[in-house]
C-alpha positions as CSV (number, residue, x, y, z in Angstrom):
1,M,-145.3,-0.6,5.4
2,D,-143.8,2.9,4.3
3,E,-146.4,4.6,6.4
4,L,-144.3,3.1,9.4
5,T,-142.0,4.3,11.7
6,E,-138.5,3.0,11.5
7,E,-139.2,1.9,15.1
8,D,-142.7,0.8,14.0
9,K,-141.0,-1.5,11.6
10,K,-138.4,-2.9,14.0
11,T,-141.6,-4.1,16.2
12,V,-142.8,-5.5,13.0
13,A,-139.9,-7.4,12.0
14,C,-139.0,-8.5,15.0
15,S,-142.7,-9.9,15.3
16,R,-142.8,-11.8,12.1
17,K,-139.5,-13.1,12.9
18,I,-140.9,-14.9,15.6
19,E,-144.0,-16.2,14.1
20,R,-141.7,-17.9,12.0
21,F,-141.1,-20.2,14.2
22,L,-144.3,-21.0,16.0
23,S,-144.1,-24.8,14.0
24,Q,-141.2,-25.1,16.3
25,T,-140.6,-27.8,19.2
26,F,-139.7,-25.0,21.8
27,F,-139.3,-21.2,22.5
28,V,-138.1,-19.9,25.6
29,A,-138.4,-16.1,26.5
30,E,-137.9,-14.6,30.0
31,D,-140.6,-12.7,31.4
32,E,-141.3,-10.9,35.0
33,Q,-141.5,-13.8,36.9
34,G,-138.5,-15.8,35.4
35,D,-137.3,-17.3,32.1
36,L,-141.1,-19.2,30.2
37,G,-140.9,-22.1,27.8
38,I,-143.8,-22.2,25.4
39,M,-144.0,-25.9,23.6
40,P,-147.2,-25.9,20.9
41,G,-150.3,-26.3,23.0
42,H,-149.7,-23.8,25.8
43,T,-151.9,-22.5,27.9
44,A,-152.9,-18.5,26.7
45,L,-151.7,-15.6,28.4
46,L,-150.3,-12.2,28.1
47,T,-146.9,-11.3,29.6
48,K,-144.3,-8.6,29.6
49,L,-141.0,-9.3,28.0
50,L,-137.7,-8.6,29.6
51,S,-135.0,-7.3,27.3
52,G,-132.8,-9.9,27.0
53,P,-132.1,-13.2,25.2
54,V,-135.4,-15.2,23.1
55,R,-134.1,-18.8,22.8
56,V,-135.9,-20.6,20.1
57,V,-134.9,-25.2,19.6
58,K,-135.8,-26.1,15.8
59,Q,-137.9,-29.4,15.2
60,N,-134.2,-30.8,13.9
61,G,-132.3,-29.4,17.5
62,E,-131.1,-26.8,16.4
63,E,-131.1,-23.3,18.8
64,E,-131.2,-19.7,17.1
65,I,-130.7,-16.9,20.0
66,F,-131.9,-13.6,19.4
67,Y,-132.0,-10.5,21.0
68,V,-135.0,-8.2,22.4
69,S,-135.2,-4.8,24.5
70,G,-138.4,-5.9,26.0
71,G,-142.4,-6.1,24.8
72,F,-144.8,-8.3,25.3
73,L,-145.8,-12.1,24.2
74,E,-149.2,-13.1,23.4
75,V,-149.5,-16.9,23.4
76,Q,-152.6,-18.7,22.6
77,P,-152.3,-22.6,22.1
78,N,-151.3,-22.7,18.7
79,S,-149.7,-19.5,18.0
80,V,-147.2,-16.5,19.6
81,T,-147.2,-13.3,18.9
82,P,-144.7,-10.9,20.2
83,F,-144.6,-6.9,20.1
84,C,-141.2,-6.2,21.2
85,H,-138.4,-4.9,19.5
86,K,-135.4,-6.5,18.6
């Protein structure tokens, strides 16, 4: 990762943080159409993320919220891959 720019490092860090939540119960972000809720088995899609909060509801019911300044989100039935800035 040493050869990445600071902006690219932030993008990778954000992506890794969200990928850690793949086993979680529920993931909410805002795209161009409004709030997008993602659960395991969600239909595949690619969407543009808006700036704002991303909420993860963990299996134990705890929530974690962090903020992104836009980007894209790829959803597959068993994975979520964000391309965003935190």
